C-alpha positions as CSV (number, residue, x, y, z in Angstrom):
1,M,60.5,231.8,100.0
2,A,63.0,229.7,102.3
3,H,64.4,230.9,105.5
4,R,67.8,232.8,104.8
5,D,69.5,230.2,107.1
6,D,68.5,227.4,104.4
7,M,70.0,229.6,101.6
8,L,73.5,229.6,102.9
9,L,75.2,228.7,99.8
10,G,72.4,229.6,97.3
11,S,71.1,232.7,95.8
12,R,67.8,234.4,96.8
13,G,65.0,232.0,95.9
14,D,67.1,228.9,94.8
15,S,67.2,226.9,98.0
16,L,66.0,223.5,97.5
17,P,63.0,221.9,99.6
18,L,63.7,220.0,102.7
19,V,64.3,216.4,102.0
20,D,63.8,213.9,105.1
21,G,64.3,216.7,107.4
22,S,67.5,218.0,106.0
23,I,68.8,220.4,103.1
24,H,69.7,218.5,100.1
25,T,73.3,220.1,99.5
26,Y,74.8,218.1,96.8
27,G,72.8,219.5,94.1
28,R,73.6,223.0,95.6
29,L,77.3,222.5,96.0
30,Q,77.3,221.2,92.3
31,E,75.3,224.4,91.1
32,L,77.9,226.5,93.1
33,F,80.9,225.0,91.7
34,R,79.6,225.5,88.2
35,A,78.6,229.0,89.0
36,C,82.2,229.6,90.5
37,A,83.8,227.8,87.4
38,A,81.8,230.1,85.0
39,E,82.8,233.1,86.9
40,L,86.5,232.1,87.0
41,F,86.3,231.3,83.2
42,A,84.4,234.5,82.0
43,T,86.8,236.7,84.0
44,M,89.9,234.8,82.6
45,I,88.7,235.4,78.9
46,F,87.8,239.0,79.8
47,V,91.3,239.7,81.0
48,L,92.8,237.8,78.4
49,L,91.0,239.4,75.2
50,G,90.7,243.0,76.9
51,V,94.5,243.0,77.5
52,T,95.1,241.7,74.1
53,S,92.8,244.5,72.4
54,V,94.9,247.2,74.2
55,I,98.3,245.7,73.1
56,N,96.7,245.5,69.6
57,N,96.2,249.3,69.4
58,T,98.4,250.1,66.8
59,N,99.6,253.5,68.1
60,H,100.5,252.3,71.8
61,D,99.3,255.5,73.1
62,Y,95.9,254.8,73.7
63,S,94.4,257.2,71.1
64,D,92.1,254.6,69.7
65,V,90.2,254.2,72.9
66,T,86.8,253.8,71.1
67,A,88.1,250.5,69.7
68,I,89.5,249.4,73.0
69,A,86.2,250.4,74.7
70,L,83.9,248.6,72.2
71,A,86.1,245.6,72.5
72,H,85.6,245.4,76.1
73,G,82.0,246.2,75.9
74,L,81.2,243.6,73.3
75,L,83.3,241.1,75.4
76,I,81.2,241.9,78.5
77,F,78.1,241.5,76.4
78,V,79.1,238.2,75.0
79,L,80.4,236.8,78.5
80,V,77.4,238.0,80.3
81,A,75.0,236.3,77.8
82,M,77.1,233.2,78.2
83,T,77.3,232.8,81.8
84,A,73.9,234.6,83.1
85,N,72.0,231.5,83.3
86,V,74.9,229.6,85.3
87,S,76.2,232.2,87.8
88,G,74.4,235.5,87.0
89,G,77.3,236.7,84.9
90,H,78.7,238.9,87.5
91,I,82.5,238.9,85.8
92,N,83.4,241.7,88.2
93,P,83.9,241.8,92.2
94,A,82.1,245.3,92.3
95,V,79.2,243.6,90.6
96,S,79.1,240.5,92.9
97,L,79.5,243.1,95.8
98,G,76.4,245.1,94.8
99,V,74.4,242.0,94.1
100,W,75.2,240.7,97.7
101,M,74.4,244.3,99.2
102,A,71.0,243.9,97.2
103,G,70.4,240.8,99.2
104,E,70.1,238.6,96.1
105,I,73.2,236.3,96.8
106,S,74.6,235.0,100.1
107,F,77.6,236.1,101.6
108,V,79.4,232.8,101.0
109,R,78.5,232.9,97.2
110,F,79.7,236.5,97.3
111,I,83.2,235.6,98.8
112,L,83.3,232.4,96.4
113,Y,82.7,234.6,93.4
114,F,85.2,237.1,94.3
115,L,87.9,234.4,94.7
116,A,86.8,232.8,91.4
117,Q,87.0,236.2,89.7
118,L,90.5,236.9,91.1
119,V,91.8,233.5,90.2
120,G,90.4,233.9,86.5
121,A,91.8,237.4,86.4
122,S,95.3,236.1,87.4
123,I,95.1,233.2,84.8
124,G,94.0,235.7,82.3
125,G,96.8,238.0,82.9
126,A,99.2,235.2,83.0
127,L,97.8,233.9,79.6
128,A,98.1,237.4,78.0
129,L,101.7,237.6,79.1
130,G,102.3,234.0,77.9
131,L,100.8,234.5,74.3
132,N,101.7,238.0,73.6
133,G,105.2,238.1,75.3
134,H,106.9,240.6,77.5
135,T,108.0,243.2,74.9
136,A,104.0,243.6,74.0
137,M,103.1,243.7,77.6
138,E,105.8,246.2,78.6
139,S,104.4,248.3,75.7
140,I,101.3,248.7,77.8
141,D,103.1,248.5,81.3
142,Y,101.7,245.3,81.9
143,G,98.3,246.5,82.1
144,T,98.7,249.1,84.7
145,H,96.4,252.0,84.7
146,H,97.5,255.5,84.5
147,P,95.4,258.6,84.6
148,S,95.0,260.1,81.1
149,V,97.0,263.6,80.3
150,G,95.5,266.3,82.1
151,Y,93.8,264.2,85.2
152,S,95.3,263.8,88.6
153,K,95.5,260.3,90.3
154,E,92.5,261.6,92.4
155,Q,90.5,262.6,89.6
156,A,91.1,259.4,87.7
157,M,89.9,257.5,90.9
158,G,86.9,259.8,91.1
159,I,85.9,258.7,87.4
160,E,86.9,254.8,88.0
161,I,84.6,254.9,91.1
162,F,81.7,256.7,89.3
163,T,81.9,254.2,86.2
164,T,81.9,251.4,88.3
165,C,78.9,252.4,90.1
166,I,77.1,253.1,86.5
167,V,78.1,249.6,85.8
168,V,76.8,248.1,89.0
169,S,73.6,250.1,88.8
170,T,72.8,248.8,85.4
171,V,73.1,245.3,86.5
172,L,71.0,245.9,89.4
173,A,68.5,247.5,87.3
174,N,68.4,245.3,84.4
175,A,69.5,241.9,85.7
176,V,68.4,241.9,89.3
177,D,65.2,244.0,89.4
178,S,62.4,242.2,88.3
179,K,61.2,244.9,86.2
180,G,64.5,245.0,84.3
181,F,64.6,244.3,80.5
182,K,65.8,240.8,80.7
183,V,66.2,240.4,77.0
184,I,68.7,243.1,76.5
185,T,70.5,243.0,79.7
186,P,73.9,241.6,78.6
187,L,73.8,244.4,76.0
188,C,73.0,247.1,78.7
189,I,76.0,246.0,80.8
190,G,78.4,245.8,77.8
191,L,77.4,249.4,76.8
192,A,77.8,250.4,80.3
193,V,81.5,249.0,80.4
194,A,82.1,250.5,77.1
195,A,80.9,253.9,78.0
196,G,83.1,253.8,81.2
197,I,86.2,253.3,79.2
């Protein structure tokens, strides 16, 4: 394995060999750009279609949470399968943070993924507004989260943290760990997201 300094822009184990005494960075920069573009695109699609699935809830009172959860879970399943070979299929800053903390990606890659995900989510939100209109977006408070009836904000925050930990743990156990179930990893992650909703 290459020295950590040689992997500044790459992830663990993906550094290129030395060429004429210097690291060949063009290929790594090109790979990093593709990975960030994949994260941006997947996050954009997730937000756009996720918000639209909530808008299309016929009752607009979140009573059909199962359909919303399945829509989000299936979206993650497809998007992780689509981007796993390009970027690792993080599609979530919490996942990128967990993968960085596990030492699987560099800090620079984590920051660039985080920014790509943030921009992708912003574009997805803007597209959702443009395609669905203000009236539809107002019906779901423009996608803002509110605790369910009977839960305080503190309880809702605790549940959100807990379910996020489940998703990140699922990614680390299946996608990052060499003993993980690589073939069904996207499905495992999608189901974890669906269960968290």
